[in-house]
C-alpha positions as CSV (number, residue, x, y, z in Angstrom):
1,M,0.0,0.0,0.0
2,D,1.3,3.4,-0.9
3,S,2.0,5.8,1.9
4,I,1.0,9.5,1.8
5,D,4.6,10.4,1.2
6,D,4.5,8.7,-2.2
7,F,1.7,11.0,-3.4
8,S,2.7,13.4,-6.2
9,N,0.6,16.1,-7.9
10,K,3.0,18.2,-10.0
11,Q,1.8,21.2,-11.8
12,L,1.7,21.0,-15.6
13,L,2.5,24.1,-17.5
14,T,0.1,24.9,-20.2
15,N,2.8,25.5,-22.8
16,E,4.0,21.9,-22.2
17,L,0.6,20.3,-22.7
18,P,0.2,18.1,-25.8
19,D,-1.5,19.9,-28.7
20,F,-4.6,17.8,-29.7
21,E,-5.0,20.1,-32.7
22,A,-1.8,18.7,-34.2
23,V,-3.7,15.4,-34.8
24,E,-4.4,14.7,-38.4
25,L,-8.1,14.1,-38.6
26,Q,-9.7,11.6,-41.1
27,V,-12.4,13.2,-43.2
28,L,-15.9,11.6,-43.5
29,H,-16.9,9.8,-46.6
30,P,-17.8,12.4,-49.4
31,D,-21.2,10.7,-49.9
32,Y,-22.2,11.7,-46.4
33,L,-22.4,15.3,-47.7
34,K,-25.2,14.0,-50.0
35,V,-27.0,12.5,-47.0
36,M,-26.7,15.8,-45.1
37,L,-28.0,17.7,-48.1
38,I,-31.0,15.3,-48.3
39,Y,-31.8,16.1,-44.6
40,A,-31.4,19.8,-45.3
41,A,-33.7,19.6,-48.3
42,I,-36.3,17.9,-46.1
43,A,-35.8,20.6,-43.4
44,T,-36.3,23.4,-45.9
45,F,-39.1,21.8,-47.9
46,I,-41.6,21.9,-45.1
47,P,-41.4,25.7,-44.4
48,A,-41.2,26.3,-48.2
49,A,-44.4,24.2,-48.8
50,A,-46.1,26.0,-45.9
51,F,-45.2,29.4,-47.3
52,V,-46.4,28.5,-50.8
53,A,-49.7,27.0,-49.4
54,A,-50.2,30.2,-47.4
55,I,-49.8,32.3,-50.5
56,F,-52.6,30.5,-52.2
57,L,-54.9,29.8,-49.2
58,V,-54.7,32.9,-47.0
59,E,-56.4,36.0,-48.4
60,D,-53.8,38.6,-47.2
61,A,-50.8,36.3,-47.7
62,P,-49.7,37.8,-51.0
63,L,-49.0,41.1,-49.1
64,L,-46.4,39.1,-47.1
65,L,-44.6,37.9,-50.2
66,P,-42.0,40.7,-50.3
67,I,-41.1,40.0,-46.7
68,G,-41.7,36.3,-46.4
69,L,-39.8,35.2,-49.6
70,P,-36.5,36.8,-48.7
71,I,-36.7,35.4,-45.2
72,L,-37.4,31.9,-46.5
73,L,-34.6,32.2,-49.0
74,L,-32.2,33.4,-46.3
75,Y,-33.2,30.4,-44.1
76,M,-32.6,28.0,-47.0
77,L,-29.2,29.6,-47.7
78,F,-28.2,29.4,-44.1
79,V,-29.3,25.7,-43.8
80,F,-27.4,24.6,-46.9
81,A,-24.3,26.7,-46.2
82,G,-24.3,25.3,-42.7
83,V,-24.4,21.8,-44.0
84,I,-21.6,22.3,-46.5
85,I,-19.3,24.3,-44.2
86,G,-20.1,21.9,-41.2
87,F,-19.3,18.9,-43.3
88,K,-15.9,20.3,-44.3
89,R,-15.1,20.8,-40.6
90,R,-15.9,17.3,-39.4
91,G,-13.2,14.8,-38.8
92,Y,-12.1,12.1,-36.5
93,A,-8.9,10.4,-35.3
94,I,-8.3,7.2,-33.4
95,R,-5.2,7.3,-31.2
96,E,-3.6,4.8,-28.9
97,H,-5.7,5.8,-25.9
98,D,-8.6,7.9,-27.1
99,I,-10.8,9.0,-30.0
100,V,-11.0,12.6,-31.2
101,Y,-14.0,14.1,-33.1
102,R,-14.4,17.6,-34.4
103,S,-17.6,19.2,-35.8
104,G,-19.3,22.5,-36.1
105,F,-20.6,25.3,-38.3
106,L,-20.7,28.6,-36.4
107,S,-18.5,27.2,-33.5
108,I,-16.2,24.2,-33.7
109,K,-16.4,21.5,-31.1
110,T,-13.7,19.0,-30.5
111,T,-14.5,16.0,-28.3
112,I,-11.8,13.7,-27.0
113,I,-13.0,10.5,-25.3
114,P,-10.5,8.2,-23.6
115,F,-11.2,4.5,-24.2
116,N,-11.4,3.8,-20.5
117,R,-14.5,6.0,-20.3
118,V,-16.4,4.1,-23.0
119,Q,-19.0,1.7,-21.7
120,H,-20.7,0.6,-24.9
121,I,-20.4,1.0,-28.7
122,A,-23.2,0.8,-31.2
123,L,-23.3,0.8,-35.0
124,H,-26.1,2.8,-36.5
125,E,-27.4,2.6,-40.1
126,A,-30.2,5.1,-40.9
127,L,-32.2,5.0,-44.1
128,F,-30.4,7.6,-46.2
129,P,-26.9,6.8,-45.1
130,R,-27.6,3.1,-45.7
131,M,-28.5,4.0,-49.3
132,F,-24.9,5.1,-49.7
133,K,-23.4,2.2,-47.7
134,L,-22.6,4.5,-44.8
135,A,-23.0,3.9,-41.1
136,G,-22.2,5.7,-37.8
137,I,-20.8,4.6,-34.5
138,Q,-22.1,5.7,-31.2
139,L,-19.8,5.7,-28.1
140,Y,-21.7,5.6,-24.8
141,T,-19.5,6.9,-21.9
142,A,-19.6,6.6,-18.2
143,G,-21.5,9.5,-16.8
144,D,-24.4,11.3,-18.4
145,E,-25.3,11.1,-22.1
146,S,-23.9,14.6,-22.9
147,N,-20.5,12.9,-22.9
148,D,-21.6,10.4,-25.5
149,L,-20.1,10.6,-29.0
150,S,-21.6,9.9,-32.4
151,I,-19.6,9.8,-35.6
152,D,-21.7,9.4,-38.7
153,G,-20.7,9.3,-42.4
154,L,-18.3,6.4,-42.2
155,P,-18.2,3.7,-44.8
156,K,-19.9,0.7,-43.2
157,D,-16.8,-1.6,-43.4
158,I,-14.7,1.1,-41.6
159,A,-17.4,1.7,-39.0
160,L,-17.4,-2.0,-38.3
161,R,-13.6,-2.1,-38.0
162,I,-13.6,0.9,-35.7
163,K,-16.3,-0.7,-33.6
164,D,-14.3,-3.9,-33.3
165,L,-11.1,-2.1,-32.5
166,L,-12.8,0.0,-29.8
167,A,-14.6,-3.0,-28.3
168,S,-11.2,-4.9,-28.1
169,K,-9.6,-1.8,-26.5
170,I,-12.3,-1.4,-23.8
171,Q,-12.4,-5.1,-23.1
172,G,-8.7,-5.3,-22.7
173,Q,-8.6,-2.6,-20.0
C-alpha cells in the first residue's frame, strides 16, 4: 500500500501540454455530404411548402410575399451553407488511448474520449446513409449522455472495424 509520502501532484505548465489540434483528422466519406443535403432539403421543404400554401390559401398572404420570400430564401441559404461548411469541418482520429472528433458550423467543437470512459459501442445505419453504404458509430460513456459521441458518415466496413477495435480496447482494460 502506498503511503501518503508517495503522493505526487505536480503542476503541468500549459505551454508543455500536448496539442490535440496537431492530430491529423480523417475526413468523413464524401457521400455523407449528399446524405446531409438530403436532410437539409427535407428541413427546408416543409417551411417552403407551408409558405407556398399560405400564399394561395390565405387571403392577405400575397401582401407578405415581399417580406416572407427573402426570409425563406435566407433560411434555406443558411441551412445549406451550414451543411456544406459543417461537413468540411468534421473529422475524427483514433489514437492509442482515445478517439478525437471535431464538428461545427458557427462554432467548432472538439471532443476527446479516452477509451477507459467508453461503456458501450453501437453501430447505426439510418435509411439515407444506408443507401450510400454508410454507417455511424455511437460511443456511450460513463456519466451522463452529454458525454456520448456519435460519428456518422463512415463507410460501413470502416465503421465495423472501428467498432471492433474500440470493443477490443475497452475489453482489454
